[in-house]
N, C-alpha and C positions, 0 to 999 in steps of 0.2 A: 636491503634493509628497509623495513617499512617505517613510515612516519605517522605519529599518532597525535591528535589534538582532541580537546574536549570542548565543543561549542556550547553544550548545554549541561548544567549540573543541577540536580534537584535542590530546592531550597534557596536558589539564587534568583536575582532579578525580579523578586516579587511573586514567584511561582513556587508552589510546594513541590511540583513534579513536572517533568518534561517527558512526553511519551509520543509514540506513533511517528517515526521518522520518515521523511521523504526528501530526496535530493536530486537535483537536475543541474546540468551545465548549460549556460546560455550561449547564444551565438558569439558573444564577446569573450567567452571563456570564463565567465564568472560562475562560481559554484553557489547555488542557493540551497541552503539546508533548512527545511521546514520541520515543524513538529507541533504537537499540542502543548501549550503552556497551561497547566491545570492550577488554578489559583488557590483553592482552599484545601485540596487534598489530592491524592493520587487516583481518586475514583474516576470512572468513565463518564460520570455526569457532574453537573455543577457549572460554575463559571469557568469556561475554557476558551482560550484564544488560540488561533493558529499563529505561531511566531516564526521568525525567520532570521537567519544570519547569512551574510554574504561574504564570500572569500574571492579575492582577485589574484591569489597566488597558489591556486590548486589545493586549498584546504590546509595550508601550513599555518595561516592566521585567519581570524574571523572578525568581521566588523561588528558594530553594536547590534543588540537585539532589536528587531522591528516587529510590529504587529501586522501580519499580512491579511488577517481576516478576524473580525470580532462580531459578537452578537450581544453586545452590552453585558448585562449580568448573566447571560445565558450561555449556551454552548455553540461554538464554531469549531469543527474538528474534522478528522479524517482527510487531511490535505492530499490531493491528487494533482500535482503540478505536471505540466508538459510544456516544452519549448517548441513553438511552431516554426515552420520554415520561413515565416515572415519575420521572426525575431520576437513576436509577441509571446508572452508567457501566460498560459491559462492556469487558473487554480480552481479546480472543481472541489467542492467540499460539502459538508453536512452542517445543518443548523438544527437545534432542538431546544426545548425549554430546559432550564437548569435542573428542575426537579423530575424530569422524565427519565427514570432509571431504565436500564435494559430490561430488568425483570417486569416492570410495569408495562413497558411497550410490548414485550412478548405476550403478555397476558391480555392485551387489548384494553388496558385500563387508562390509556392516554389518548386524548382527543387528537385528531389529525393535525390540527393547527399547532399543537405543542410537541408533536412527534418528530421523527427524523425526516427532514426535508432537504432538498438538493439545490445548491446554489453554485454560481460560477462568477468569477471576477478575473480581471486580466491586468497585466503590466506591460507597458510599451517602453519602459526606461530601464531595462535590465534588473527589474525587481526592486527598484528604489521606491516607487509608489504604485498604488493599486486603484483600479476603477471601483465604482460603486458595484455592489453585488447584484446579480440578477437571478431570480428563482427559476428553476427549470423542472420542479417536482412533477408537474402535470405531464411533462413530456416523457419522463423516464421511470415513474413509480406507479405501478398498477393499483387500482382501488383494492383494498383488503390486505395488501402487504403491510406488515407491521414493522419489524426492525429493518433498517436500511443503512448500508455503509458503502462508501467508495474505497476502493483498493484495500488496505493502506499501501502507500508507496507512490512511485511516479506513474503517470499515465503515458500513453504512446501517441505519436503521430506516425501513421503507416506511410509507406513509400508513395502511395497514390494521393496522400493528403488527408485521408480520414483520421479523425481523432478517436481514440478508443480508451475508455476508462473501465477497468474491471470493477465489479461491484457485487454486493451480496444482499440478500433480503430474507425474511422469514414469511411463511404462509400462515393464515389463520388455521387453528386446529379443527379437528373433527372429533366426533364422539365425546368422550369424557376427558380428552386431553386439555391441557392448559395453554399450550402454545410455547412452553419452555422446552419441550422435548427436542432433541437434536435433529430428529427426522424432518422438522419443518424448515431447517436451514437450507437455503437455496442460492443459486448464483445467476448472474446475468452480466451484461456489459452495456455501457452507454456509448453511443456512436454519434459523431457529428461529421457531416460532409461539407460543411461551410466554415470550418475553422472556429467552431464554438458559437456560431450565431444561433443555430437551432440544433436540437438533439432528439434522438429516438433510441428505442431499445434494440439491442442486438439479440444474441442468443439468450435463452432462458433455460436453465437447468434445474429442474425440480424433481425430487425423488423422495417421496414419503415412505418408501419401503425400508429406510434406515440402513441402506448399504453404503452409499457415498452421499454425504451431506455437505455440500459446498459451503464454505464460509469465506474468509478473507482470501482474495485471489490476486495473483500477479501475472503479468503477460509480457511477451517479447515477440517481435517480428523476426522470423527466421530468414536466412538468405534466400530461400526458395519462395518467399512470399507468404507462407503459412504463418498463422499466429499461434503461438504456444501459450497455453494457460496452465498455471500450476496453482493448486489451492490447498488450503487447510481443510482436512476432512474431519468434520465434527462428530461423525458416528463412531470413530475410533477403531473400526474394524472393517476390512483388513488394513491396518496401518493408518498413519495420520496424514499422509499426503496423497493427492490424486492429481491427474492432469488430463488435458484434452487439447485437440488441435482444431483450427478453423481454416478453411481454404477460401472463404469469401469475406475476409476482413472482419470477422467477428459477428457476422449476421447469424450464422448457424455454426454448430459444432459437427465435425465429421462423425463422431460418436460421443455419447454422454461422458462425463468425467468417469475415469476408471482408476483403480488403485495404482500408485507409483511406488512399488516395493523397493526400488533402488535408492530411495531417500529415507534413511532412518531419521526420525525427528519426533519431538514431542508435539502436542497440539499447540500450534503457534503460527503466527504469520511468517512469511518468508518473501524473498525477492528473487526475480530472475532478470538477466541482462544478456542480450546477444551482442557479442563482439564480432566485427566483420573482418578484422585483420589482427590476430588470427581468427579463423572461423570457430568460435567457441561460445556455447551457451553456458552461462554461469548461473548458479543458484547460491543464495546465502541464507543461512538459518542455523539455529542450534541443532547439534547432531546427537545429543544424548537422547535415547529413545523415550525417556519418561520425564525429564526435567528440562527446564529452559536454561541450558548451559551448553558450553562447548561450541561457540560460534565457528562455523566452518563454511568455506567456499567449495562448492563442488562443480564439476564441469562435465559437459556432454558434447560430443562431436556428431551425434546422430539425431539432433532435434528433440532431445529430451527422452529418448527411449531408454538409454543407459547412462549411468552417472559414475564418476570416480571422484574421490577426494582430491582437491587441488591445493588447498591451503587451509590449515587449521590455525585459527587466531590464537586461542588459548583455552584453558579448561574452566574459565570463570563463568559465573552466571551470565546469561545473555538471552535476549528475547527478540523483539522486532528489529528489522533491518531494511536497508534499501541500498541498491547498487547504482553506480554511475561511472561512465567512461570519462575520466578526468582529462586525459590526453593520450597520445599515441602509446606512451610507455606505462600508463598508470590507470588502475581501477580504484575508485573510491568506495568505501563501505561506511555508511552511517548506521550505527547500531546501538541498541540499549544494552548496557552492561554495567558491572560494578564488582567490587571485591566480595561483597556479601549479599548483594541483591542485584538482579538484572536492571533495576529501575533507578540506580544511583546517578547515572550519566547517560547522555547521548554522545558517543565517541565517534570520531571520524578517523579512519585508517586508510592511508595510501598504500596500495598493494601493487608492486611491479608486475606488469603483464607477464614478464618472463618467468615469474614464480608460478604462474597458473598453467603454463603450457607443458 
C-alpha cells in the first residue's frame, strides 16, 4: 500500500502556484522537497522563490515551508539539488529578471544581465540553512546562448566524486527565424570535479535539423559506470522522448540523443533514478501520448534500451516529477498533480520497491 502526502498546494503559504519539483535524501536520512514558489501567478516568469520542506520520517509528514533561494522581487528557479559524499547539499539554480519572459529571451530581446544566469549555494546543516549564492554563469553558459535551464529535478554525484547537472539551452537563430522555433533547443551538462567549487561544460548536443531537439533532461549513473540521459524532445517527431549515454562521466556522449520509442509520453519533463538493489533503472512521467496525465513509473533492466510499465499511479492530470530512494524498501515520487489540473498540488507518494520489480 502506498502512502501519499501533499507538501505543496497552490494558493497557500503566500504563493499562487508551486511547480518544478526536485527531491533528495540527505546523509542523515532527511528528505528535502524543493520546488518553485510562484508568487503572483502560475507563469514561468515573475517573482519566484525556490522553496523547501524537510521530512525526517520518510515523507509521511513535512516541516514548515522554507525559502532555499530567492532573488528578491525577481526569479530564482529550476532547483537542481545534489547531496555530496561529504554531506554538503549543493543547490544549483537559475536567476533572471521578473519581466524576462521565455518568449522575449528566445527572441533575443532581453539583456544578458536580466536573462537566465546560473548560481549555486550550499547547506552544511541538513538543509536547515543555506550559504550566500555564488554565480557560475561564465563557467557554464556560452556567449550567444539565449534560454538556459538546469534539469529540472535532482542532480548527481558520480561514483568518482564528479558532480553532474543536466541542463538545456537555446541557440541564436539563423536566416529569418525568430529563435522560438523548436530546432534551436539544445542540451548540455554542467560538471564539477571539486565538489562544486568550480564548474565547466560537459557534452553539448545541438541539432538544428529539427530531428531531436533536447530540452529538459534527467540523468542517472548506471551500475557499469555509464551515465544515462533521458530528455524531452521538443521537435515532437519521432516521439517525445530521446536518450543518450556517456562513458566518460558526462564529458561527451557515445552518440547524440536518439528517439526512445519505448517511452510513450506527452511533451513534458520526466525523471530517472538508478536503483542498485535491485538493479533497476526507473523513469517517472505522464504516460498519455498527448496530454499531461496518467503518472506512471517505468523500469529498465538494460540501461534504458527497453522499458516496461512498473507502476501506474492513477489516471489524473500529472506533469513534472522527481524520484528519490527513500530507504531500502521505498522509492519516493514528488510530482505535479490534481483532480482537474496537473498544477493543483505537488504530491509525494511512497512506493514500495517490491511493487516495481
